C-alpha positions, -999 to +999 in steps of 0.1 A: +469+616+300+505+608+295+514+570+303+484+561+320+475+528+310+509+520+313+506+527+353+468+517+351+482+479+338+505+476+363+480+491+391+456+459+379+480+434+376+492+444+411+456+439+426+446+407+407+477+393+432+469+410+459+433+417+460+435+453+469+441+488+450+443+505+486+477+522+492+499+515+515+494+537+546+524+558+554+534+579+585+513+610+598+531+641+596+515+677+605+490+689+633+464+665+618+472+624+626+441+612+602+442+571+598+437+553+569+438+515+577+410+498+578+388+502+610+392+479+639+361+473+660+360+465+695+334+447+721+295+455+711+279+486+725+246+487+742+227+516+716+213+542+744+186+548+718+169+516+715+133+518+722+140+495+753+167+516+767+152+549+762+121+536+777+140+522+807+153+559+807+124+573+812+111+556+837+140+563+860+137+598+856+101+600+855+089+570+873+052+585+877+051+593+839+065+563+824+034+541+824+015+570+806+043+581+780+047+556+754+082+561+739+074+551+701+103+541+675+110+572+657+139+556+630+154+523+622+190+511+624+190+486+598+218+470+574+218+462+535+237+439+515+233+449+481+244+424+454+262+448+432+271+480+426+236+487+410+220+476+441+239+502+463+233+530+438+196+521+444+204+527+481+223+560+475+195+572+453+170+565+481+188+592+498+204+567+527+230+576+543+255+549+543+283+534+562+302+505+556+306+495+594+282+494+623+278+526+649+272+504+678+307+487+683+338+505+704+362+518+677+397+505+687+414+517+660+397+547+634+404+542+597+387+550+562+369+519+556+358+487+567+352+454+553+331+427+572+351+397+577+322+372+570+320+389+534+342+378+506+369+411+498+355+407+463+317+412+474+306+443+489+302+445+526+275+453+549+264+489+543+246+502+578+219+532+578+196+550+600+159+552+583+131+571+597+106+549+609+080+555+578+103+559+551+105+543+519+139+523+511+145+498+485+129+465+502+141+441+474+174+442+486+185+422+509+181+439+545+176+434+583+162+455+611+187+458+637+172+479+662+138+499+666+153+535+680+138+566+695+160+596+685+147+628+706+134+658+686+163+680+674+161+710+696+162+685+728+135+712+747+110+699+773+079+691+755+040+695+765+042+661+784+066+679+811+094+656+798+131+673+791+140+646+765+178+659+764+180+645+801+164+614+791+189+609+764+218+612+790+202+589+812+200+564+786+235+566+783+240+563+821+220+533+821+236+516+790+271+522+802+281+545+779+284+573+804+318+581+790+307+591+759+288+615+775+308+653+776+307+654+811+293+625+836+276+650+860+246+670+855+259+701+870+285+704+844+271+687+816+278+698+781+258+698+748+252+715+714+248+718+680+279+709+659+292+738+642+325+748+629+353+758+601+372+738+581+397+757+568+431+752+543+461+774+535+478+780+499+513+791+509+515+804+477+492+832+477+506+848+507+468+848+520+451+835+550+433+804+553+404+798+531+373+776+536+372+738+522+343+748+503+312+725+496+324+694+515+304+677+535+312+675+575+290+641+594+293+629+629+273+605+648+267+589+684+253+557+678+224+559+654+223+596+660+231+616+625+239+647+614+254+665+586+258+695+566+276+710+536+306+741+542+299+772+527+321+791+507+340+802+534+343+768+551+315+773+579+290+743+587+264+743+614+245+709+618+209+702+626+206+682+658+217+689+693+242+664+709+246+655+742+275+632+736+308+636+720+304+627+685+322+610+653+332+634+631+346+631+594+347+649+563+331+631+532+346+641+499+309+644+485+310+677+473+275+693+469+281+703+432+279+664+431+316+654+419+334+631+446+370+622+456+371+588+459+375+548+449+346+528+438+366+500+452+353+508+484+318+510+475+310+542+487+301+578+479+332+592+486+363+589+505+362+602+538+386+615+561+376+603+602+387+632+624+374+609+655+351+623+686+349+660+694+329+682+712+291+686+708+294+719+700+315+715+671+354+716+657+374+734+638+406+723+617+428+741+598+445+723+569+481+729+553+508+716+535+520+699+566+489+684+575+485+645+572+491+641+531+456+626+521+435+652+543+457+683+523+458+667+489+415+659+489+408+692+505+430+713+473+416+692+448+382+696+463+386+735+463+400+730+429+371+712+414+347+736+435+366+767+418+362+752+382+327+739+388+315+774+398+338+792+371+321+773+342+294+802+339+291+839+343+263+861+335+270+863+296+288+831+285+295+795+295+313+761+293+301+727+297+306+718+333+319+682+341+294+658+346+278+664+379+284+629+393+324+633+384+345+604+402+381+617+407+408+592+421+439+607+438+474+584+434+499+596+458+525+580+443+520+584+407+535+615+384+504+610+359+472+619+355+441+612+331+407+620+323+395+583+310+359+591+319+353+557+326+323+559+352+304+582+318+305+553+296+339+558+277+360+533+265+345+500+279+334+488+250+363+497+226+383+468+218+419+481+218+415+483+257+404+448+254+439+441+234+456+462+259+447+448+290+437+414+284+421+398+306+424+422+335+396+448+312+375+434+332+387+453+362+382+486+347+341+480+350+343+475+385+361+508+397+352+532+371+372+566+375+367+596+357+399+617+362+428+603+379+453+626+396+490+615+401+503+633+433+538+624+433+561+654+436+532+676+441+544+688+475+524+720+478+487+735+471+495+751+438+507+719+421+482+699+430+457+725+422+475+729+386+471+692+378+436+691+391+427+719+366+443+704+336+420+671+342+389+693+347+397+707+317+393+676+299+359+665+316+341+698+299+359+691+266+342+654+270+307+668+278+311+689+247+322+663+218+308+631+235+323+593+239+330+588+203+353+615+201+367+604+238+377+570+225+395+580+198+415+604+214+425+578+242+430+553+217+452+575+198+472+583+236+472+543+243+486+532+204+513+562+205+526+554+238+531+518+231+542+522+194+566+552+197+591+539+223+568+552+252+572+587+243+542+610+259+513+619+238+534+605+207+554+625+176+521+640+165+523+620+132+505+594+142+469+583+131+446+600+150+471+627+162+446+654+161+423+646+188+452+644+210+463+682+198+430+694+201+426+680+237+457+689+254+458+724+237+430+728+254+436+717+286+474+730+292+460+761+284+431+760+306+452+748+333+477+778+326+446+802+323+436+793+360+470+791+377+479+828+363+443+839+378+452+825+407+485+834+415+488+867+395+513+851+374+512+864+339+539+842+327+536+807+336+527+784+308+522+745+307+528+722+279+548+747+256+573+722+252+549+694+234+544+696+197+505+709+199+513+742+213+490+753+237+508+788+237+485+794+206+452+800+228+472+816+254+484+842+226+445+846+218+434+849+253+459+878+264+441+894+228+406+890+241+396+858+225+387+846+261+380+807+277+346+808+270+344+816+232+375+796+228+354+761+244+324+765+219+347+761+194+356+728+204+329+710+189+329+671+179+336+678+141+370+695+152+398+670+156+431+691+141+443+726+146+437+732+111+406+728+116+398+744+151+416+776+131+388+779+107+362+773+130+377+802+150+377+825+123+340+815+114+327+819+146+345+853+150+357+868+122+365+898+145+398+880+154+404+869+124+439+887+120+453+871+156+439+842+150+457+837+118+489+855+132+487+834+166+482+794+145+510+811+116+535+815+148+536+779+155+530+757+119 
């Protein structure tokens, strides 16, 4: 977690002047051009799915039946204005799929986020959602019902009433001036489908073909008609609704394992990479290191975390998974990373943080990352992957030892960083060095372990230049004391190398000789 708070303080100071923590958008490269600026909206469009417009479309196609068939509201198009992140979380917990921008406006320029110009920048902007007519939602949160809508059944088939509701849907698009959004403007060559496809990524270092971007959410919508699915281990997704128009697609980096890659500052569950309008039959996407930078790094971190979460348990042994609501920030222009676990309650009440950041301490409570991954100089999959695994190893350790231990750990990192002349991890002689010793020994060991297994490279070892010697654990692993057994010894009472040695000998007497030899090598 080297140098993190030095950079965090600088970032917070900058934020207090600019009012933003958004990174400066760069140029787009590779086969995928994905914009990350604020969405620019144009004129408001007439939503074809309103009850009024669907009724008109029914009358246009079935004039003799329209007086006998009542078009009833199936969904409500709403917007909410949560007063704080607590109310925002209530909306998320209620199962609402929230967007920070309206869906019935022309999108002039795609982007990652939107903020209503009438809402102050330091407040949460309006959150838009489509809610089933009779579904429960937090009514005490300020909200408005924008439209009552009729969204036809998902299969689009002709019902017992003899009405082709798929065709009524198309007619509604034509009558509202949205015919250009249909995949085809004439009924003889019309195109519709259930969006499905595959999202893949290439790791050049493995020499293998593309693999799936795993467990990530793919979402699409056309006006108020939404659908989403999570990719499987091979990267395949398939929506549960049929579309007649070209929907907007986006990859939402909220994984089905629970972790999210994104900024609390945006007050969104996770970052999204917007892909624009695609065919109603679906879209494939192949990502590589030459693709747009943020899309690539988000996808690598996603896969690394997914793999890590799955590896924490096997049939016989396990280690603690990181918290299911883990929040990961990515910084393209920093080369430092951290596992501060702020969203899990670490550090916020510790006086040393207040002493260090002064009046800017309150900003931490707004942003609350758990892990931050610095990506400067990480030009390929392997480097992004290894940095991510290191911080995930810290997150598992946190879950085992708790907040009190973690506060002592971070206190040492900050104090030694400031008092030792900005030397990474201090010198090991400062008070509390044992917390850092155990934490970093474990994280560098697991980083090396995962890297070796993924890339078939038995010689790679990270962090061996530091005074806490992660090679001790690599030595033991090579002799059969695996990561699960080592992790079991990392309890909250272990805060020095000598204590860890004694604990391992006590737990695994059959490895006593190897343990003594390993620790003896690096006195």
